[in-house]
N, C-alpha and C positions, 0 to 999 in steps of 0.2 A: 462837888464831889466827882463829877466826870473828869474834870481837868486834873485833879489830884491823882485819880486812878491812872490816867494816861501818863502823867509825869513820873509816876512810880516805876514805869517800865524803862526809863531812860538812864537811871543811875542811882547811886547810893546817897548822894548829897544834893540838896536843892536849896537855892537861895531865892527867896521871894520878897519882893517889895510890895507892901500894902500901901495903897494910896487912899487917904480919907476922901469921902464923897465931895467935900468942899474944896479939895485941892484943885488948882488950875488944870493939872494933867487929867484929873477925873472928868472935867468938863469936856476934854477932847476925846476921852475913851467911851464915855457913856452917851447913849442916844439923847439928843436934845429934846425931842418931842415927848419922851416918856418920863414918868417919875423914876426916882432912884429905886432900884429893886429892894424889897424888904430884907433880902439876904445879903445885901452889900454892907458888911460890917466886919470888924476884926474878929469878933466872936464867931461869926458864921464861917469866916475863913479858917480859923483854927478847927472848927467842927468838921469842915470839909476835908481837911488834910489829916485829921487824927486817925482815921482807919488805915492810912497808908504810910504816914510819917510820924516821927517823934521830933518835937521841937527841941533843938539843941541850944539855941541862943537867939536873942532878939534885942534890937536896939532902935531907939528913935533916931531919926536923922535931924541933927540940930538945925533949927530955923525953918523946918518944913513939917507938914502934917503927914509924914510918911514913916513907915517902920520897916526895917529889914529883919527878916527871919531866916534862920538856917535850920533846915530840917534834915533828918536822916531817914532813909527808907526803911520800913519795918520788914519788908519781904525780900 
């Protein structure tokens, strides 16, 4: 939620790449010694952005466990 609120101050359109927890990039981004946070999910991402952005479009990246999402700022 805090990241979405901060990003809403920077512009009208936002492109977000969601990386699944089992993607190799997630292994680099997430702390190794801790379990994956419960709120690390696509649904949790949508819920965090919903108060500040409207989802315009989304697409899976072929051959990867990633999704691109285009949001429009509500404020």
